[in-house]
C-alpha positions in Angstrom: 21.3 -11.2 -12.0 19.7 -10.4 -8.7 16.8 -8.2 -7.8 16.9 -6.1 -4.6 13.7 -5.2 -2.8 13.7 -2.7 0.1 10.7 -3.1 2.4 10.5 -6.8 1.6 9.4 -7.7 5.1 6.3 -5.4 4.7 2.9 -5.8 3.2 3.5 -4.7 -0.4 7.2 -5.6 -0.5 6.5 -9.1 0.9 3.8 -9.7 -1.7 6.2 -8.5 -4.4 9.0 -10.8 -3.2 6.7 -13.8 -3.3 5.7 -13.0 -6.8 9.3 -12.6 -8.0 10.2 -15.9 -6.4 7.3 -17.6 -8.1 8.8 -16.3 -11.4 12.0 -18.0 -10.5 14.0 -14.7 -10.0 16.9 -14.4 -7.6 15.7 -12.0 -4.9 17.7 -10.2 -2.2 16.0 -8.2 0.6 17.5 -5.4 2.5 16.2 -5.8 6.1 16.9 -4.2 9.5 18.3 -6.4 12.3 14.9 -6.2 14.0 12.9 -7.4 11.0 11.4 -10.9 10.9 12.8 -12.7 7.8 12.1 -16.4 8.5 9.3 -16.7 5.9 11.5 -15.0 3.3 14.4 -17.3 4.0 12.2 -20.3 3.5 11.3 -18.9 0.1 15.0 -18.9 -0.8 15.4 -15.1 -0.5 18.8 -13.7 0.3 18.7 -11.4 3.3 21.2 -8.5 3.7 21.1 -6.6 7.0 21.1 -2.9 6.5 19.0 0.3 6.7 17.9 2.7 4.0 19.1 5.5 6.2 22.6 4.1 5.7 23.6 4.5 2.1 26.7 2.3 2.5 24.6 -0.6 3.5 22.3 -0.1 0.5 25.3 0.0 -1.9 26.5 -3.3 -0.3 23.1 -4.8 -0.8 23.1 -3.8 -4.5 26.3 -5.6 -5.3 25.5 -7.9 -8.3 22.0 -6.6 -8.8 20.5 -5.1 -12.0 17.0 -4.3 -10.7 15.8 -2.4 -7.6 12.3 -2.1 -6.1 12.4 0.6 -3.5 9.2 -0.1 -1.5 10.4 0.6 2.1 8.5 3.3 4.0 6.8 3.9 7.3 3.1 3.7 6.3 1.2 5.2 9.2 -1.4 7.8 9.6 -0.5 8.2 13.3 3.0 8.0 14.7 4.6 9.4 17.9 7.7 10.3 15.7 6.6 12.2 12.6 10.2 13.3 12.1 11.3 9.7 11.6 8.5 9.1 9.2 9.6 12.0 7.1 13.3 11.2 7.4 12.7 7.6 6.4 10.7 8.7 3.3 12.9 11.5 2.1 16.4 10.7 3.3 15.8 7.0 2.9 14.8 7.5 -0.7 17.7 9.7 -1.4 20.1 7.2 0.0 18.6 4.3 -1.9 18.6 6.1 -5.3 22.1 7.5 -4.8 23.3 4.0 -4.1 21.5 2.8 -7.3 23.1 5.6 -9.3 26.5 4.7 -7.9 26.1 1.1 -8.8 24.7 1.7 -12.3 21.4 -0.2 -11.6 19.6 -1.0 -14.9 16.0 -0.4 -13.7 14.6 1.2 -10.5 11.0 1.0 -9.5 10.0 3.5 -6.7 6.8 2.9 -4.8 5.2 6.2 -4.0 1.5 6.7 -3.2 -1.6 8.2 -4.9 -1.7 10.8 -2.1 1.2 12.6 -3.8 -1.0 13.5 -6.8 -2.5 16.2 -4.6 -5.7 16.8 -6.6 -7.9 19.7 -5.5 -11.0 18.8 -3.5 -13.8 17.3 -5.6 -11.6 16.5 -8.6 -10.3 13.2 -9.9 -6.5 13.4 -10.2 -4.2 11.9 -12.7 -0.4 11.7 -13.3 -0.4 15.2 -14.8 -2.5 17.0 -12.1 -0.7 19.9 -10.5 -0.4 19.4 -6.7 -2.9 21.6 -4.8 0.0 23.3 -2.9 -0.9 22.2 0.6 -0.8 18.8 2.4 -3.9 17.1 3.9 -1.9 14.8 6.2 1.7 14.0 7.3 2.1 10.8 5.2 1.2 12.7 2.1 3.8 15.4 2.8 6.5 12.8 3.5 5.9 10.8 0.4 5.4 13.9 -1.8 8.9 15.2 -0.8 10.3 11.7 -1.3 8.8 11.5 -4.8 10.4 14.9 -5.6 13.7 13.2 -4.8 12.9 10.4 -7.1 12.0 12.8 -9.9 15.3 14.7 -9.4 17.2 11.5 -9.8 15.2 10.6 -13.0 16.1 14.0 -14.4 19.8 13.2 -13.7 19.4 10.0 -15.8 18.6 7.3 -13.2 16.1 4.9 -14.9 13.5 5.2 -12.2 9.8 4.5 -12.8 7.4 5.9 -10.1 4.3 4.0 -9.0 1.5 5.7 -7.1 -0.8 3.0 -5.6 -4.1 4.0 -4.0 -5.4 2.5 -0.7 -4.3 -1.1 -0.8 -6.3 -4.1 0.5 -6.2 -7.8 0.1 -4.6 -10.9 1.7 -1.6 -10.3 3.9 -0.8 -8.5 7.1 -3.5 -6.2 8.4 -2.7 -2.6 7.4 -4.9 0.5 7.3 -7.6 -0.5 4.8 -7.5 -4.2 5.6 -7.8 -3.6 9.3 -10.8 -1.4 8.8 -12.5 -4.0 6.6 -12.0 -6.6 9.3 -13.3 -4.3 12.0 -16.4 -3.6 10.0 -17.3 -7.3 9.4 -16.6 -8.4 13.0 -18.6 -5.7 14.8 -15.6 -3.8 16.1 -16.2 -0.7 13.9 -19.1 1.1 15.6 -19.7 3.7 12.9 -18.8 4.3 9.3 -17.9 7.7 7.8 -18.3 9.0 4.3 -15.4 10.2 2.2 -14.1 9.8 -1.4 -11.2 7.3 -1.4 -9.5 5.3 -4.2 -8.6 1.7 -3.6 -6.7 -1.0 -5.3 -6.2 -4.8 -4.7 -2.8 -6.0 -3.5 -2.4 -8.5 -6.4 -2.9 -5.7 -8.9 -0.3 -3.6 -7.1 2.2 -6.4 -7.3 1.4 -6.9 -11.0 1.8 -3.2 -11.6 5.3 -3.4 -10.1 6.3 -6.3 -12.3 4.9 -4.6 -15.5 6.6 -1.4 -14.6 10.0 -3.2 -14.5 9.2 -4.6 -18.0 7.5 -1.7 -19.7 7.7 1.4 -17.6 9.4 4.5 -19.0 12.0 6.2 -16.8 10.7 9.3 -15.2 7.1 8.4 -15.7 4.4 8.1 -12.9 1.8 5.4 -13.0 -1.2 5.5 -10.7 -2.4 2.1 -9.5 -6.1 2.6 -8.7 -9.1 0.6 -9.6 -12.0 1.7 -7.5 -13.2 5.3 -6.8 -15.8 4.8 -4.2 -17.2 6.3 -1.0 -15.5 4.7 2.0 -18.8 4.0 3.7 -20.1 2.3 0.6 -16.9 0.3 0.2 -17.3 -1.1 3.8 -21.0 -1.7 3.3 -20.2 -3.8 0.3 -17.6 -5.7 2.3 -20.3 -6.4 5.0 -22.8 -7.5 2.3 -20.3 -10.0 0.8 -19.5 -11.2 4.3 -23.2 -11.6 5.1 -23.3 -9.3 8.1 -25.1 -6.2 9.0 -23.0 -3.1 8.3 -22.4 -0.4 11.0 -24.4 2.8 10.7 -23.1 5.7 8.8 -22.5 8.8 10.9 -21.5 12.4 10.3 -17.9 13.1 9.9 -17.8 15.6 12.8 -18.4 12.7 15.1 -15.4 11.0 13.6 -13.3 14.1 14.3 -14.3 14.1 17.9 -13.5 10.4 18.2 -10.2 10.9 16.5 -9.2 13.8 18.9 -10.1 11.7 21.9 -8.3 8.6 20.6 -5.1 10.6 19.8 -5.2 12.1 23.3 -5.3 8.6 24.7 -2.6 7.4 22.4 -0.2 10.1 23.7 -0.8 8.8 27.2 -0.8 5.0 26.5 1.3 4.7 23.3 -1.5 2.6 21.7 -2.2 3.7 18.2 -5.7 5.2 17.6 -8.1 3.2 15.5 -9.2 6.5 13.9 -6.3 9.0 13.5 -7.0 12.6 12.8 -5.1 12.4 9.6 -7.6 9.8 8.3 -10.5 12.1 9.2 -8.8 14.9 7.3 -8.3 12.6 4.3 -12.0 11.6 4.3 -13.0 15.3 4.7 -10.9 16.3 1.7 -11.5 13.2 -0.4 -9.0 11.6 -2.8 -10.0 10.1 -6.1 -7.5 9.3 -8.8 -7.5 7.8 -12.3 -5.5 4.6 -12.7 -6.2 4.1 -16.4 -2.7 5.1 -17.6 -1.3 1.9 -16.0 -3.9 -0.1 -18.0 -3.0 1.7 -21.3 0.8 1.8 -21.0 1.7 -1.1 -18.8 -1.1 -3.5 -19.7 -2.4 -3.8 -16.1 -5.8 -5.4 -15.7 -7.6 -4.6 -12.4 -9.5 -7.2 -10.5 -13.3 -6.5 -10.2 -14.2 -5.0 -6.9 -16.6 -7.7 -5.8 -14.0 -10.4 -6.5 -11.2 -8.5 -4.8 -13.3 -8.1 -1.6 -14.4 -11.7 -1.7 -10.8 -12.9 -2.0 -9.9 -10.7 0.9 -12.7 -12.2 3.1 -11.6 -15.7 2.0 -8.1 -14.9 3.4 -9.6 -13.6 6.6 -11.6 -16.8 6.9 -8.6 -19.0 6.3 -6.7 -17.1 9.0 -9.4 -17.7 11.6 -10.2 -14.1 12.0 -13.9 -14.5 11.2 -16.5 -16.4 13.4 -18.8 -17.2 10.5 -17.9 -18.2 6.9 -18.5 -15.2 4.6 -21.7 -15.4 2.5 -19.6 -14.8 -0.7 -17.8 -18.1 0.0 -21.0 -20.2 0.1 -21.7 -22.6 -2.7 -22.7 -20.9 -5.9 -21.4 -17.5 -5.0 -17.9 -18.7 -4.7 -18.1 -20.5 -8.0 -19.4 -17.3 -9.7 -16.5 -15.3 -8.3 -14.0 -18.0 -8.9 -13.1 -18.0 -5.2 -11.5 -21.1 -3.8 -11.7 -21.3 0.0 -8.9 -22.8 2.0 -11.3 -25.5 3.3 -11.7 -24.2 6.8 -14.7 -25.7 8.4 -16.9 -24.6 11.3 
């Protein structure tokens, strides 16, 4: 049988597709006409043109499938079209799961986010934590409402397992956390700001998806989170492993001023801000969650933080994004972390 992945041209979905192909599985990806799919085609992935906002195209893509990974979403903390972000999350999820229900799909894995846990400020949330009752940022609201849709379908009998990954980083296209890490080690992040944030390595997120398809119980949530750290400390550790001086740590009110100015400029230019106001709100509230249930019930093993950062820096080096070879890739350190550099020389 075939596995369908929505969002297969994105960061998490793309990594998942590659892992599935390495296992020898037949993979189909639902992609919009504007998506770049050349790399997936070279992997032997079948591409079906469609959109999660069109249920008929999802049903067509599910023909002959027994497993569905619904990963597609707009993952942005700033967008000029918040209505589209919410519609894609909520209506898109409803369309995908309704199509899966109509097709009698054997197993559905829905990629949510740890932000939907909604733990009160200062607490560490888990899968059973009641939501605080208000939203810190737009992305949280969109994904929370989408997850409610998934839970409704689970109550109706659809075998859907929900995954709640924390802030994801690692090799692959530069997204929110990865872009921030690169800016910090290349001198393009003038100041760091403190805030409790949970993080998880991309390979562990992918493994969590694969394990959920094998062992996950329908209707259950599983948080994928390995590191509860202060964001400034996380980036300072990234700089240490890169062998560069970290940016100074500043007060969060400075970040709020910068975010307001950058969003004003974004409305005029269309260029996304480096520091959206929603990110500042997230840092001010803090978001720590407990990812141990995935270890206990799915058998997931998280990568140690130092190794995860080192592997990420290794990828940046191989891509030519760094001027100097990271300190953690030097002889001795690389061996201790079991890091294998791609052999780039300078």
